[in-house]
C-alpha positions as CSV (number, residue, x, y, z in Angstrom):
1,M,51.8,-52.7,10.2
2,T,48.5,-54.6,10.6
3,P,46.5,-54.7,7.4
4,T,43.4,-52.4,7.4
5,T,40.1,-53.6,6.0
6,Y,36.9,-51.9,4.9
7,K,35.3,-53.4,8.0
8,D,37.8,-51.6,10.1
9,A,36.8,-48.4,8.5
10,G,33.1,-49.0,9.5
11,V,31.7,-50.8,6.4
12,D,30.7,-54.4,6.7
13,I,30.3,-55.9,3.2
14,E,29.2,-59.3,4.5
15,K,26.5,-57.7,6.6
16,G,25.3,-55.7,3.6
17,D,25.1,-58.7,1.5
18,E,23.1,-60.6,4.1
19,F,20.7,-57.6,4.4
20,A,20.2,-57.6,0.7
21,K,19.2,-61.3,0.8
22,R,16.8,-60.6,3.8
23,I,14.9,-57.9,2.0
24,Y,14.6,-59.5,-1.4
25,S,11.6,-61.5,-0.3
26,L,9.9,-58.3,0.7
27,M,10.6,-56.8,-2.8
28,R,9.5,-60.0,-4.6
29,G,6.2,-59.9,-2.8
30,T,5.4,-56.7,-4.8
31,F,6.3,-58.2,-8.3
32,D,3.8,-58.9,-11.0
33,E,4.1,-60.3,-14.6
34,R,5.7,-57.1,-15.9
35,V,8.9,-57.5,-13.8
36,Q,11.7,-59.3,-15.6
37,E,13.8,-60.8,-12.8
38,L,17.5,-60.7,-13.4
39,P,19.4,-61.8,-10.3
40,G,22.6,-59.9,-9.9
41,G,21.6,-57.3,-12.5
42,F,22.6,-53.7,-12.1
43,G,19.2,-52.3,-13.0
44,G,15.6,-53.4,-12.5
45,L,13.7,-54.5,-15.6
46,F,10.0,-53.7,-16.1
47,S,7.9,-54.2,-19.2
48,L,5.0,-51.8,-20.1
49,D,3.2,-54.6,-21.8
50,Y,3.5,-58.4,-21.4
51,D,2.1,-61.5,-23.0
52,A,-1.2,-62.1,-21.3
53,T,-4.4,-62.0,-23.4
54,L,-6.6,-60.8,-20.6
55,F,-4.4,-58.3,-18.8
56,S,-2.0,-56.9,-21.4
57,R,-2.1,-53.1,-21.4
58,N,-1.5,-52.4,-25.1
59,Y,-0.6,-48.7,-24.7
60,K,-1.1,-46.5,-27.8
61,H,0.7,-43.3,-26.6
62,P,2.1,-43.9,-23.1
63,I,3.4,-40.9,-21.2
64,L,5.8,-41.8,-18.4
65,V,5.4,-39.7,-15.2
66,S,8.1,-39.7,-12.6
67,S,8.5,-38.3,-9.1
68,T,11.1,-38.4,-6.3
69,D,10.7,-37.3,-2.7
70,G,11.7,-38.1,0.9
71,V,10.1,-38.0,4.3
72,G,11.7,-34.9,5.7
73,T,12.3,-34.3,9.4
74,K,9.5,-36.8,10.2
75,L,12.5,-39.1,10.3
76,K,13.7,-37.3,13.5
77,V,10.5,-38.4,15.2
78,A,11.0,-42.0,14.1
79,F,14.6,-41.9,15.5
80,M,13.4,-40.5,18.8
81,A,10.6,-43.1,19.1
82,E,12.9,-45.9,17.8
83,D,10.1,-46.9,15.4
84,S,10.7,-47.0,11.6
85,S,7.8,-49.3,10.8
86,S,5.6,-46.6,9.1
87,V,8.3,-44.5,7.5
88,G,8.4,-46.6,4.4
89,I,4.7,-46.1,3.7
90,D,5.2,-42.3,4.0
91,L,8.1,-42.6,1.5
92,V,6.0,-44.4,-1.1
93,A,2.9,-42.2,-0.5
94,M,4.9,-38.9,-1.1
95,C,6.0,-40.2,-4.6
96,V,3.0,-42.2,-5.9
97,N,0.4,-39.6,-4.9
98,D,2.4,-37.1,-7.0
99,V,2.2,-39.1,-10.2
100,L,-1.4,-40.1,-9.4
101,V,-2.6,-36.6,-9.6
102,Q,-1.6,-36.4,-13.3
103,G,-3.6,-39.5,-14.0
104,A,-0.7,-41.9,-14.0
105,E,-0.7,-45.5,-12.7
106,P,2.4,-46.0,-10.6
107,L,4.5,-48.8,-12.2
108,F,7.5,-49.3,-10.0
109,F,9.3,-47.8,-7.0
110,L,13.0,-47.6,-6.0
111,D,14.5,-46.5,-2.7
112,Y,17.8,-45.1,-1.5
113,L,18.8,-45.8,2.1
114,A,21.9,-44.4,3.7
115,S,23.1,-44.9,7.3
116,G,26.3,-44.5,9.4
117,E,26.1,-48.2,10.3
118,L,23.7,-50.8,8.9
119,E,21.3,-51.8,11.6
120,Q,19.6,-54.7,9.9
121,D,16.4,-54.8,12.0
122,T,15.7,-51.1,11.6
123,M,16.4,-51.2,7.9
124,E,14.3,-54.3,7.5
125,D,11.4,-52.5,9.2
126,L,11.9,-49.6,6.9
127,V,11.9,-51.8,3.7
128,R,8.9,-53.8,5.0
129,G,7.0,-50.5,5.2
130,I,8.1,-49.6,1.7
131,A,6.9,-52.9,0.4
132,D,3.5,-52.4,2.3
133,G,3.2,-49.0,0.7
134,C,3.9,-50.4,-2.8
135,R,1.2,-53.0,-2.3
136,M,-1.2,-50.2,-1.3
137,A,-0.4,-48.4,-4.5
138,D,-0.4,-51.5,-6.6
139,C,3.1,-50.9,-7.8
140,T,6.4,-52.9,-7.8
141,L,9.3,-52.4,-5.4
142,L,11.8,-52.9,-8.2
143,G,15.1,-52.2,-6.5
144,G,17.1,-49.8,-4.5
145,E,20.4,-48.9,-3.0
146,T,21.6,-49.3,0.6
147,A,24.7,-47.2,1.5
148,E,26.7,-47.6,4.6
149,M,28.5,-44.3,5.3
150,P,30.4,-44.4,8.7
151,G,31.1,-40.9,10.1
152,F,28.5,-39.3,7.9
153,Y,25.3,-40.1,9.9
154,D,24.9,-40.2,13.7
155,A,24.4,-43.6,15.3
156,G,20.8,-44.8,14.9
157,E,20.0,-42.3,12.2
158,Y,19.6,-42.7,8.4
159,E,18.4,-40.9,5.3
160,V,15.9,-42.3,2.9
161,A,14.7,-41.2,-0.6
162,G,12.2,-42.7,-3.0
163,F,11.7,-42.7,-6.7
164,T,8.7,-43.8,-8.8
165,V,7.7,-44.0,-12.4
166,G,4.1,-44.2,-13.6
167,V,2.3,-44.3,-17.0
168,V,-0.7,-42.7,-18.4
169,E,-2.2,-42.7,-21.9
170,K,-1.7,-39.2,-23.5
171,H,-5.4,-38.5,-23.9
172,K,-6.0,-39.4,-20.2
173,L,-3.4,-37.1,-18.8
174,I,-4.8,-34.8,-16.1
175,D,-3.1,-31.4,-16.5
176,G,-5.8,-29.0,-15.1
177,S,-6.2,-27.2,-18.5
178,K,-9.9,-27.8,-18.6
179,I,-10.7,-26.4,-15.2
180,E,-13.1,-23.4,-15.4
181,P,-15.0,-21.1,-13.0
182,G,-18.0,-22.9,-11.6
183,D,-16.2,-26.2,-11.1
184,A,-16.4,-27.8,-7.6
185,V,-13.5,-28.7,-5.4
186,I,-13.8,-32.1,-3.6
187,G,-11.5,-32.9,-0.7
188,L,-10.3,-36.3,0.3
189,H,-9.3,-36.4,4.0
190,S,-5.8,-36.8,5.2
191,S,-4.8,-39.2,8.0
192,G,-3.3,-36.3,9.9
193,L,0.0,-34.5,9.4
194,H,1.2,-36.8,6.6
195,S,4.9,-35.9,6.0
196,N,5.0,-32.1,6.0
197,G,5.6,-29.4,8.5
198,Y,7.5,-31.6,11.0
199,S,10.2,-29.0,11.6
200,L,7.5,-26.7,13.0
201,V,5.8,-29.6,14.8
202,R,9.0,-30.7,16.5
203,K,9.8,-27.1,17.6
204,V,6.4,-26.7,19.2
205,L,6.0,-30.1,20.8
206,F,9.5,-31.1,21.7
207,Q,11.5,-27.9,22.1
208,Q,8.9,-25.5,23.4
209,Q,6.7,-27.9,25.3
210,G,9.3,-30.4,26.3
211,L,7.2,-33.5,25.3
212,E,8.7,-36.9,24.7
213,P,7.5,-39.5,22.1
214,D,5.9,-41.7,24.8
215,D,4.0,-38.8,26.4
216,S,0.2,-38.9,26.1
217,L,-1.7,-36.2,24.1
218,E,-4.8,-36.9,26.1
219,P,-4.6,-33.6,28.0
220,W,-5.1,-31.9,24.6
221,G,-8.0,-34.1,23.5
222,I,-6.1,-36.8,21.6
223,D,-6.2,-40.4,23.0
224,R,-2.7,-41.3,21.6
225,T,0.9,-40.8,22.5
226,V,3.0,-38.2,20.7
227,A,4.8,-40.8,18.7
228,E,1.6,-42.6,17.7
229,E,0.0,-39.4,16.4
230,L,3.1,-38.0,14.7
231,L,4.1,-41.3,13.0
232,E,0.6,-42.0,11.5
233,P,1.5,-42.8,7.9
234,T,0.6,-40.7,4.9
235,R,-2.5,-41.9,3.1
236,I,-2.1,-43.4,-0.4
237,Y,-4.9,-42.4,-2.7
238,V,-4.1,-44.6,-5.7
239,R,-6.9,-47.1,-5.4
240,P,-9.9,-44.8,-4.7
241,V,-8.9,-42.4,-7.5
242,R,-8.4,-45.2,-10.0
243,Q,-11.8,-46.7,-9.1
244,V,-13.5,-43.4,-9.7
245,R,-11.7,-42.9,-13.0
246,R,-12.8,-46.3,-14.2
247,H,-16.4,-45.1,-14.1
248,Y,-15.6,-42.2,-16.5
249,R,-13.7,-43.9,-19.3
250,V,-14.7,-41.5,-22.1
251,K,-15.0,-38.1,-20.4
252,Q,-12.3,-36.4,-18.4
253,I,-14.5,-35.8,-15.3
254,L,-11.6,-35.3,-12.9
255,R,-10.3,-32.1,-14.4
256,G,-7.6,-31.5,-11.9
257,I,-6.1,-33.1,-8.8
258,A,-3.7,-31.6,-6.3
259,H,-1.7,-33.5,-3.7
260,I,-1.6,-31.3,-0.6
261,T,2.0,-31.5,0.7
262,G,4.4,-28.8,1.7
263,G,2.8,-25.4,1.1
264,G,-0.6,-26.6,2.1
265,L,-3.8,-25.9,0.3
266,V,-2.9,-22.3,-0.6
267,E,0.2,-23.2,-2.6
268,N,-0.6,-26.6,-4.0
269,I,-4.0,-26.1,-5.6
270,P,-2.8,-23.1,-7.7
271,R,-0.2,-25.3,-9.3
272,I,-3.0,-27.0,-11.3
273,L,-5.1,-24.0,-12.1
274,P,-5.1,-22.5,-15.6
275,P,-5.0,-18.7,-16.2
276,G,-8.2,-16.9,-15.2
277,C,-9.1,-19.3,-12.4
278,A,-8.9,-19.1,-8.7
279,V,-10.3,-21.2,-5.8
280,E,-12.4,-20.3,-2.8
281,L,-12.5,-22.8,0.0
282,D,-14.9,-23.0,3.0
283,S,-12.9,-24.2,6.0
284,D,-16.1,-25.2,7.8
285,S,-16.9,-27.8,5.1
286,W,-14.4,-30.4,6.5
287,P,-13.2,-31.5,9.9
288,T,-9.7,-30.5,10.9
289,P,-7.9,-33.2,12.8
290,R,-7.2,-32.2,16.4
291,I,-3.4,-32.4,16.0
292,F,-3.3,-29.3,13.8
293,R,-5.2,-27.2,16.5
294,V,-2.9,-28.6,19.2
295,V,0.2,-27.4,17.3
296,Q,-1.4,-24.1,16.6
297,E,-2.6,-23.4,20.1
298,L,0.6,-24.6,21.9
299,G,2.9,-22.8,19.4
300,E,0.6,-19.7,18.9
301,V,1.0,-20.3,15.2
302,P,-1.0,-17.8,13.1
303,E,-4.0,-19.3,11.1
304,E,-2.5,-18.1,7.8
305,E,0.7,-19.9,8.6
306,M,-1.1,-23.1,9.4
307,Y,-2.7,-23.2,6.0
308,R,0.7,-22.5,4.3
309,V,2.5,-25.3,6.1
310,F,0.0,-28.1,6.7
311,N,-2.7,-30.0,4.8
312,M,-5.2,-29.2,7.6
313,G,-7.1,-32.4,7.0
314,I,-7.3,-32.5,3.2
315,G,-4.7,-34.8,1.5
316,L,-6.1,-34.6,-2.0
317,A,-8.1,-31.9,-3.8
318,V,-10.1,-33.0,-6.8
319,I,-11.7,-30.5,-9.2
320,V,-14.8,-31.6,-11.2
321,P,-17.6,-30.0,-13.3
322,P,-20.7,-29.1,-11.2
323,Y,-23.0,-31.5,-13.0
324,F,-20.9,-34.5,-11.9
325,V,-20.3,-33.5,-8.3
326,Q,-22.9,-35.9,-6.7
327,S,-21.9,-38.7,-9.0
328,V,-18.2,-38.3,-8.1
329,L,-19.0,-38.1,-4.4
330,R,-20.9,-41.4,-4.6
331,K,-18.1,-43.1,-6.5
332,F,-15.5,-42.0,-3.9
333,R,-17.8,-43.2,-1.1
334,R,-18.0,-46.6,-2.7
335,A,-14.2,-46.6,-2.9
336,G,-14.0,-46.2,0.8
337,E,-13.5,-42.5,1.0
338,D,-15.5,-39.8,2.9
339,P,-15.3,-37.0,0.4
340,A,-16.6,-33.5,0.9
341,V,-17.3,-30.5,-1.3
342,I,-14.8,-28.0,0.1
343,G,-15.0,-25.1,-2.4
344,Q,-15.4,-23.9,-5.9
345,V,-13.5,-22.5,-8.8
346,V,-14.0,-18.7,-9.4
347,E,-12.6,-16.1,-11.7
348,G,-9.2,-15.0,-10.6
349,E,-5.5,-15.6,-11.2
350,R,-4.3,-18.9,-9.8
351,S,-4.8,-18.3,-6.1
352,V,-6.7,-19.8,-3.1
353,T,-8.8,-17.9,-0.6
354,I,-9.9,-19.7,2.5
355,N,-13.1,-18.4,4.2
């Protein structure tokens, strides 16, 4: 009987080792002084403080904030378009934005990649996107796992998950507890669909309308292809929020922040509201990207359903006291954002009304 090897079963150890070497330079490009390199180690090492007179953090009561997430069925669009270049940014964004809203600075990020067969170029594009996202979030790509699982995933397909850990001083934690009626809701624009609602999007555009990734959306008022629009990466809000917070070192001006992901505005904002508070939003106060209306019109999706599934053009909702509204708007503009007052906090029980 001819000896059977792991490679015969579909797993190429040598190719996996070569891939690990290829992507290490991408990881290393995100390192800073807090990373303790240990080649061959089984875990990544990261120091909260380090010996540098000017830049040491010197935390007094650090709270670690963690998050894990994926990209969902947006991956299916990447497979169809044979383009994984932006998926890594989505993966990072979904995690770091979640720790950001609690006031945390993302420290490091790890990924898990699983495929039926390791296609090195595709995986390298994916990891390059993850590294790009980490740089946008000023965090370290500390490590990850690449699993080759023949027979489990179809050819050309893979799964990806991300994990991040952030840190915030206890007295700077943003938990929404100080939100009160009369506060204003400021919205930061999304770049489009971000990474939620793609099962509905794919059903409408691909199944019902029969569109292909290379088809133009120009007949519906969008000067891009289907793939270009649907693969637009999720925005990372770490830098603008951090810049604004630096201006208010003593007072907690940003009383609550909600990352608008699955569940849309109506389900994510209530997560940060204390008892006795509700939010009223004015849908005319911000522009809704055309792609949302295209999906709604072509799929005859009810308006209420659109606001329950999609971000509708708002990727982050920030709640501030009325006295500081104009100041916060100016600070966000200086940070490169185009913020808008989209609503207010009113008396009620943890709900959102959209007018």
